[in-house]
C-alpha positions in Angstrom: 113.8 99.1 110.5 111.6 100.6 108.3 107.9 102.1 108.6 105.8 102.3 105.4 103.6 105.3 105.3 100.9 106.4 102.6 99.9 110.0 101.8 96.3 111.3 102.9 94.4 114.7 102.0 92.9 116.3 105.1 91.1 119.7 105.1 91.4 122.6 107.6 89.7 121.5 111.1 86.4 123.6 111.7 86.5 125.2 108.3 83.2 124.3 106.2 84.1 122.4 103.2 87.7 121.7 104.7 89.0 124.9 103.5 92.6 124.7 101.9 93.3 120.9 101.9 96.9 119.5 102.5 98.6 116.2 101.8 100.2 114.5 105.0 101.9 111.3 105.8 99.9 108.5 107.6 101.7 105.5 108.8 100.7 102.1 107.5 100.4 99.5 110.0 101.5 96.5 109.6 99.4 93.8 111.6 99.3 93.6 115.2 101.0 91.8 118.0 98.9 91.0 120.9 99.7 89.3 124.4 99.8 85.9 123.0 102.3 86.7 120.4 104.4 88.6 123.0 104.2 85.8 125.1 105.6 83.6 122.4 108.1 86.0 121.5 109.6 86.2 125.0 109.4 82.7 125.7 111.8 82.5 122.7 114.4 84.5 124.3 114.5 83.3 127.8 114.1 80.6 129.9 110.5 81.4 131.5 107.7 79.3 130.5 104.6 80.6 128.2 102.4 80.2 131.4 104.4 82.2 133.7 104.8 84.8 130.6 101.0 84.8 130.5 100.3 85.0 134.2 102.7 88.1 134.4 101.6 90.2 131.7 98.1 89.5 132.5 98.9 90.5 136.1 100.9 93.6 134.9 97.4 95.1 132.9 95.3 94.5 136.1 97.8 95.8 138.4 98.3 98.6 135.8 94.2 99.3 135.5 94.3 99.7 139.6 96.9 102.0 139.8 95.8 104.2 137.0 92.2 104.3 138.6 93.7 105.6 141.7 95.6 108.6 140.0 99.0 106.9 140.2 101.6 106.9 137.3 102.5 103.8 136.3 106.2 103.8 135.2 107.3 100.8 133.1 111.2 101.2 132.7 112.5 101.5 128.9 108.8 101.0 128.0 107.7 104.2 129.0 104.7 105.3 131.4 101.2 105.6 131.5 98.9 108.1 133.6 95.4 109.2 133.3 93.9 112.2 131.8 90.6 114.0 131.8 89.0 116.3 129.5 86.3 118.6 130.9 84.1 121.7 130.5 85.3 124.9 131.1 83.9 127.3 133.7 83.5 130.7 134.6 84.4 130.2 138.4 86.6 127.4 140.4 83.3 126.6 142.4 81.5 125.9 139.2 83.9 123.2 138.6 82.8 119.7 139.5 83.0 116.1 139.0 79.8 116.2 136.6 81.8 118.8 134.6 84.2 116.2 133.8 83.4 114.5 130.4 85.9 111.8 129.3 88.6 110.1 130.9 91.9 108.8 128.9 95.4 107.4 129.1 98.2 109.2 128.2 101.2 107.0 127.2 104.8 108.3 127.3 107.3 106.1 125.5 110.7 105.6 127.6 114.0 106.7 126.1 115.3 103.4 124.7 111.5 103.5 122.3 112.3 107.2 121.9 115.7 106.5 120.6 114.4 103.9 118.0 111.8 106.2 116.8 114.3 108.8 116.5 116.5 106.7 114.1 113.8 104.3 112.4 113.4 105.0 108.2 109.9 105.6 106.2 109.5 104.2 103.2 106.6 105.5 100.9 103.9 102.8 100.1 
């Protein structure tokens, strides 16, 4: 497996004019693979029908959303896990920290062991 990358130039964050600029490798994405594509690919390697696969994938999305909104970590075996994260404004005292100081919620994905292993052996090729 090979992931292609391109080179981009970036300045220093927070420095007016960009400060000292350096060059970095940035992966080049090679298209997208959505739930429809996943369904077709899974259908080719197992005996479950496309309709059943679609039903399970969409249910997985719905159940994951429900659990994340409750603050539950969603563990997906070798695929990895999902958990909610928040960013908030810092306050001088603990009493000043309230729900209104929370500015953003997001999801953190942690890859499973097989994905980590795969990414540790993947090759890279400059575009």
